[in-house]
TIVO-139209 format. One line per field, with one value per residue (C-alpha): residue in one letter; x, y, z. Coordinates in pm, 1 decimal. Example, Ala and Ser with C-alpha at 12.3 -4.5 7.8 and 13.67 -1.06 7.14 Angstrom:
res	c(A,S)
X	c(1230.0,1367.0)
Y	c(-450.0,-106.0)
Z	c(780.0,714.0)
# end
This chain:
res	c(M,L,T,R,R,S,C,I,L,G,M,V,A,T,G,L,S,M,A,D,A,R,S,G,E,F,P,A,R,P,V,T,L,I,A,P,V,S,P,G,A,A,I,D,V,T,S,R,S,L,A,A,A,T,E,P,Y,L,A,Q,P,I,V,V,E,N,M,P,G,A,S,A,T,L,G,P,A,R,V,A,K,L,T,S,P,D,G,Y,I,L,T,I,I,P,S,T,V,F,R,L,P,F,L,R,K,T,T,F,D,P,A,T,D,F,T,Y,I,I,G,V,A,R,V,A,I,G,L,V,V,K,S,D,A,P,W,A,T,F,Q,D,F,L,T,D,A,K,A,N,P,G,K,I,N,Y,G,T,G,G,A,G,T,T,S,H,L,V,M,A,A,I,A,K,Q,L,G,I,V,W,T,H,V,P,F,K,E,G,S,A,G,S,A,L,L,G,G,F,I,Q,A,V,A,D,P,A,Y,W,A,P,L,V,R,S,G,Q,L,R,L,L,V,S,F,G,P,D,K,L,S,D,W,P,A,V,P,T,L,K,E,S,G,I,D,L,V,G,D,L,P,Y,G,I,A,G,P,K,G,M,D,P,A,I,V,K,R,L,H,D,A,L,K,Q,G,L,A,A,Q,S,F,V,A,T,M,A,K,F,E,E,Q,P,F,Y,L,D,S,A,G,Y,R,D,Y,A,M,G,Q,I,A,Q,E,K,R,L,V,D,E,L,G,L,S,E)
X	c(-14708.9,-14910.7,-15227.4,-15481.9,-15730.3,-15491.3,-15427.0,-15800.1,-15845.1,-15558.3,-15713.2,-16048.8,-15888.6,-15701.8,-16018.7,-16208.7,-15931.4,-15940.7,-16320.7,-16304.7,-16064.6,-16290.1,-16598.8,-16433.6,-16397.5,-16081.4,-15905.8,-15903.5,-15604.8,-15422.5,-15283.5,-14930.8,-14868.5,-14503.0,-14410.4,-14073.6,-13967.2,-13836.2,-14073.3,-14212.4,-14167.8,-14470.2,-14568.5,-14521.6,-14758.7,-15020.9,-14993.8,-15066.9,-15358.4,-15501.0,-15449.8,-15643.5,-15919.3,-15954.5,-15964.2,-16339.8,-16417.9,-16172.5,-16271.2,-15905.8,-15610.2,-15366.3,-15015.8,-14772.9,-14412.8,-14130.8,-13873.8,-13666.8,-13373.9,-13276.3,-13454.4,-13777.7,-13779.1,-13646.8,-13996.1,-14158.1,-13869.6,-13949.5,-14318.6,-14233.4,-14056.9,-14336.6,-14438.9,-14779.8,-14991.5,-15259.6,-15314.4,-15174.0,-14857.1,-14892.4,-14664.1,-14677.2,-14550.7,-14361.7,-14265.4,-13905.4,-14032.7,-14105.3,-13772.2,-13501.8,-13477.9,-13351.1,-13092.6,-12941.1,-12986.3,-13290.2,-13446.8,-13794.5,-13973.9,-14254.8,-14434.3,-14473.0,-14401.7,-14691.8,-15068.7,-15172.9,-15462.9,-15535.7,-15392.3,-15372.3,-15219.9,-14964.9,-14698.0,-14588.0,-14219.4,-14047.0,-13713.7,-13636.6,-13350.7,-13282.3,-13494.2,-13180.5,-13044.2,-12958.8,-13220.4,-13562.3,-13705.0,-13643.0,-13520.5,-13258.6,-13148.8,-13119.7,-12934.4,-12677.2,-12638.2,-12578.3,-12325.1,-12136.1,-12101.7,-12052.6,-12132.3,-12461.0,-12491.6,-12846.7,-12978.5,-13251.9,-13387.9,-13157.8,-13013.1,-13278.0,-13563.1,-13804.4,-13646.5,-13303.1,-13420.2,-13611.6,-13305.8,-13090.9,-13340.6,-13344.2,-12965.0,-12966.8,-13232.8,-13065.8,-12698.1,-12648.3,-12378.5,-12469.6,-12388.6,-12633.5,-12590.9,-12814.6,-12950.2,-13187.1,-13545.2,-13650.5,-13303.8,-13171.5,-13348.5,-13119.5,-12813.0,-12963.9,-13030.9,-12676.9,-12530.9,-12378.7,-12578.1,-12745.6,-13083.1,-13308.2,-13534.1,-13763.4,-14120.1,-14292.9,-14106.9,-14005.3,-14362.0,-14349.6,-14013.1,-14146.5,-14454.5,-14233.4,-14020.2,-13696.8,-13699.6,-13815.6,-13999.0,-13877.6,-14069.7,-14300.7,-14253.0,-14612.0,-14874.8,-15059.4,-14973.6,-14963.9,-15266.5,-15063.2,-14823.4,-15024.0,-14759.6,-14489.9,-14464.5,-14458.2,-14175.5,-14399.3,-14484.6,-14110.3,-14055.9,-13933.7,-14134.9,-14122.0,-14367.6,-14259.9,-14453.2,-14466.9,-14777.1,-14807.2,-15044.6,-15071.4,-14985.9,-14931.8,-14729.9,-14821.3,-15093.8,-15337.9,-15694.3,-15917.8,-16175.3,-15912.8,-15795.7,-16154.0,-16200.4,-15885.1,-15964.1,-16315.9,-16206.0,-15913.8,-16137.9,-16358.2,-16047.9,-15942.1,-16267.9,-16233.4,-16196.1,-15905.6,-15708.0,-15801.0,-15677.3,-15348.9,-15292.6,-15339.3,-15059.5,-14811.9,-14959.8,-15078.5,-15350.3,-15589.5,-15470.5,-15744.7,-15729.7,-15914.0,-15718.6,-15740.2,-15667.8,-15371.2,-15221.7,-15265.7,-15101.0,-14809.3,-14748.2,-14752.6,-14513.3,-14265.2,-14236.7,-14219.8,-13949.6,-13735.8,-13754.8,-13662.5,-13365.1,-13240.6,-13280.7,-13078.5,-12810.4,-12845.6,-12901.0,-12630.9)
Y	c(5768.0,5567.2,5765.0,5723.5,5599.6,5330.2,5222.3,5187.2,4991.7,4763.7,4705.4,4629.2,4385.8,4215.2,4196.8,4043.7,3791.5,3693.5,3676.2,3449.6,3218.3,3215.7,3144.3,2841.5,2978.0,2785.3,2760.3,3096.4,3009.2,2699.6,2450.7,2312.0,1943.5,1845.0,1503.3,1423.2,1199.6,1244.5,1311.4,987.0,789.1,589.5,831.5,1127.0,980.1,880.4,1219.0,1396.9,1166.8,1232.1,1607.6,1606.6,1389.2,1614.8,1953.1,1941.8,1894.3,2157.6,2415.1,2515.3,2357.1,2137.6,2195.7,1907.3,2014.5,1758.9,1788.6,1467.8,1408.0,1286.4,951.8,1130.7,1357.0,1682.8,1800.3,1709.7,1880.6,2201.6,2181.0,2108.6,2444.7,2655.7,2934.7,2989.3,2673.2,2805.0,2483.2,2608.6,2395.6,2025.4,1726.1,1357.5,1172.0,849.5,606.3,731.6,1047.1,833.6,648.7,893.6,1082.4,757.5,705.5,1052.9,1408.5,1573.2,1918.9,1784.6,1576.9,1366.7,1356.4,1733.3,1912.6,1795.7,1812.1,1472.8,1505.7,1177.1,833.2,766.8,439.5,164.0,114.8,-243.5,-327.6,-627.4,-779.6,-800.4,-938.5,-941.2,-1187.7,-1382.7,-1400.8,-1749.6,-1730.1,-1856.5,-1823.1,-1628.4,-1945.8,-1986.9,-1629.1,-1686.0,-2015.3,-1850.3,-1553.4,-1781.2,-1992.9,-1692.4,-1415.5,-1073.5,-1193.0,-1008.1,-629.8,-501.2,-152.3,48.1,401.1,512.5,438.5,415.8,336.3,54.7,-154.3,-113.6,-203.1,-509.5,-639.9,-570.8,-756.8,-1055.3,-1066.9,-1058.6,-1328.4,-1566.4,-1487.5,-1353.2,-1107.4,-890.7,-531.4,-244.1,12.5,320.1,508.6,796.4,673.3,488.5,481.6,148.6,-35.7,119.7,-0.5,-348.7,-360.1,-235.7,-521.0,-300.2,-470.4,-810.0,-719.2,-430.0,-403.9,-109.6,14.9,-91.6,138.3,-197.7,-300.3,-194.4,-370.8,-690.7,-674.3,-628.9,-929.2,-738.3,-805.6,-1096.1,-1042.8,-1293.9,-1191.1,-916.1,-757.8,-667.7,-859.6,-985.9,-1122.9,-875.1,-895.8,-894.5,-1164.1,-1407.8,-1680.6,-1466.4,-1537.0,-1284.2,-1282.1,-1454.5,-1727.6,-1768.7,-1838.1,-1489.9,-1318.6,-969.8,-733.9,-420.8,-191.5,186.3,349.1,720.7,1001.4,1378.7,1628.0,1997.8,2194.3,2183.5,2413.5,2398.0,2518.5,2212.3,2359.5,2375.6,2022.8,1898.3,2082.3,1924.5,1581.0,1576.2,1685.7,1440.8,1156.5,1222.7,1218.4,881.9,729.6,860.9,588.3,775.2,758.4,395.1,303.8,488.6,304.4,-26.3,53.1,67.7,-216.1,29.7,-57.9,182.4,314.4,555.0,692.4,1000.6,1279.1,1137.9,785.5,898.9,1084.9,776.8,564.8,809.3,797.9,418.5,407.9,637.7,394.0,92.9,246.0,325.1,-37.5,-163.1,71.1,-27.5,-400.9,-368.8,-164.1,122.5,410.5,675.3)
Z	c(-4987.4,-4739.0,-4672.1,-4397.1,-4657.6,-4779.9,-4423.4,-4363.7,-4687.9,-4588.0,-4248.5,-4409.4,-4655.5,-4374.2,-4171.5,-4463.4,-4515.8,-4149.0,-4162.1,-4466.8,-4283.9,-3978.7,-4188.4,-4340.2,-4693.6,-4765.5,-5002.5,-5175.4,-5396.0,-5523.0,-5272.3,-5310.6,-5242.2,-5210.6,-5346.7,-5182.9,-5472.0,-5825.6,-6117.2,-6253.7,-5930.2,-5815.8,-5539.1,-5774.4,-6032.7,-5777.9,-5602.1,-5928.5,-5995.4,-5648.5,-5690.4,-6017.7,-5871.0,-5564.7,-5739.1,-5820.6,-5450.9,-5328.3,-5592.9,-5632.4,-5815.2,-5625.6,-5761.7,-5707.1,-5648.9,-5649.7,-5373.5,-5359.3,-5128.9,-4781.3,-4829.3,-4925.2,-4618.5,-4766.9,-4864.2,-4532.3,-4349.0,-4536.6,-4444.7,-4080.8,-4057.8,-4206.2,-3970.8,-4131.2,-4097.1,-4332.2,-4527.4,-4857.6,-4845.1,-4770.3,-4811.2,-4878.5,-4570.8,-4651.0,-4375.5,-4374.6,-4200.8,-3893.8,-3915.1,-4019.2,-3686.5,-3532.0,-3806.1,-3823.5,-3704.0,-3863.9,-3851.4,-3779.1,-3518.5,-3668.7,-3332.9,-3300.0,-3628.6,-3849.5,-3867.1,-4001.8,-4247.1,-4424.7,-4501.3,-4874.6,-4999.8,-4947.9,-5215.5,-5281.0,-5235.5,-5387.9,-5483.6,-5855.5,-6063.8,-6437.6,-6631.2,-6733.5,-6376.3,-6244.4,-5965.9,-6070.2,-5718.2,-5399.8,-5231.8,-5508.2,-5439.9,-5064.1,-5106.2,-5333.1,-5098.6,-4798.6,-4986.5,-5124.0,-4862.6,-5020.4,-5372.6,-5411.1,-5434.0,-5413.0,-5476.6,-5304.7,-5319.3,-5038.5,-4696.0,-4426.5,-4665.3,-4587.6,-4864.8,-4707.0,-4356.8,-4473.8,-4660.0,-4352.9,-4135.0,-4374.1,-4364.4,-3984.3,-3952.9,-4198.2,-4137.8,-4491.2,-4595.6,-4893.0,-4990.1,-4996.4,-5275.6,-5227.5,-5528.0,-5583.0,-5569.1,-5882.4,-6041.9,-5912.8,-6194.0,-6454.7,-6263.3,-6245.7,-6620.2,-6679.8,-6475.6,-6204.7,-5926.6,-5900.1,-5746.8,-5652.6,-5347.1,-5404.7,-5434.7,-5753.8,-5993.3,-6139.4,-6227.9,-6597.8,-6643.4,-6486.3,-6708.0,-7016.0,-6923.0,-6857.0,-6483.1,-6266.9,-5938.9,-5678.8,-5367.7,-5243.1,-4901.7,-4814.9,-4616.6,-4925.2,-5267.6,-5553.6,-5781.1,-6103.3,-5977.6,-5765.0,-5806.5,-5643.7,-5269.0,-4988.7,-4736.1,-4481.2,-4729.6,-4781.2,-4412.2,-4318.2,-4045.5,-4192.8,-4360.7,-4541.7,-4769.6,-4799.2,-4649.4,-4715.4,-4637.1,-4641.3,-4368.7,-4316.7,-4063.4,-3695.8,-3565.8,-3857.9,-3801.2,-3747.2,-3988.1,-4263.9,-4182.6,-4216.5,-4547.8,-4688.1,-4548.6,-4688.5,-5036.8,-5045.7,-4930.5,-5233.5,-5453.1,-5310.4,-5432.9,-5790.7,-6053.1,-6212.9,-5887.7,-5820.8,-6170.4,-6113.7,-5786.7,-5965.2,-6212.3,-5922.9,-5717.4,-5452.0,-5202.6,-5026.7,-4693.3,-4595.3,-4241.9,-4120.8,-3953.9,-3601.7,-3723.2,-3927.9,-3633.0,-3411.7,-3681.4,-3703.4,-3328.8,-3335.5,-3630.7,-3460.8,-3168.5,-3401.2,-3620.7,-3316.8,-3204.1,-3552.6,-3588.9,-3242.6,-3317.0,-3637.3,-3462.7,-3710.6,-3468.6,-3435.3)
# end
């Protein structure tokens, strides 16, 4: 039976909870961070490292939950639809969030459905082949592809990913015909080693296999050479006017309290500087991509416009 006393106690508890929120005493319980990739993927590992590094400054655990699918937008789509923007459920935002609405119908709008909190890192992307492949250099690879239309099948982590669009743009620029084979993120390498495809364009899930000598890195897509492979050229150094890496950050649902956003930003910024996180980034050839909340939102708005132009130029829009 609900008594008058219990009603009063409930009202008091609710009032205290609201007062705590107003006074900035956040968080009062663990925070969930959605990693929209499979367990073990580069962004998953770095997200867990950042979560662990941030916990001492947030004074609550950060629980990483994997939610792969839809070219790494399934998790962000869930967060975009949250009706309680209390800061307890956040998501990693990969660049596909800005692009996918121009490729297919989505349930979210990146311009209006997120509160952008902080920029985190940029994941390196590169093109790899088996170590016994006939192409010693990227130019060898391109020459063969031009001479033999349709011969090369390459894998990526999915349709609409940055890797896919860069390879499509290379093909358009150079008049190459090759076949895209989409895989779940991080799994194309197994198909390459099994001989089912000839190359993989993907974030640096391939780094351990290149270090072990099983795969050969032909070219990196980012603006700078990779520190572990300084002899490997970038696309620009190879005469292709393209840059493609995978910047990511953290966001929550729209309408978050600015005080909560600041609390999260400040704690995460401390986590970004932790040596444990910096070391984890290095394993996956990631580079810092810190942006404060206002800067990250400005970046997101700029990326949305840029991704629309790219999709239109490649003729990929629905």
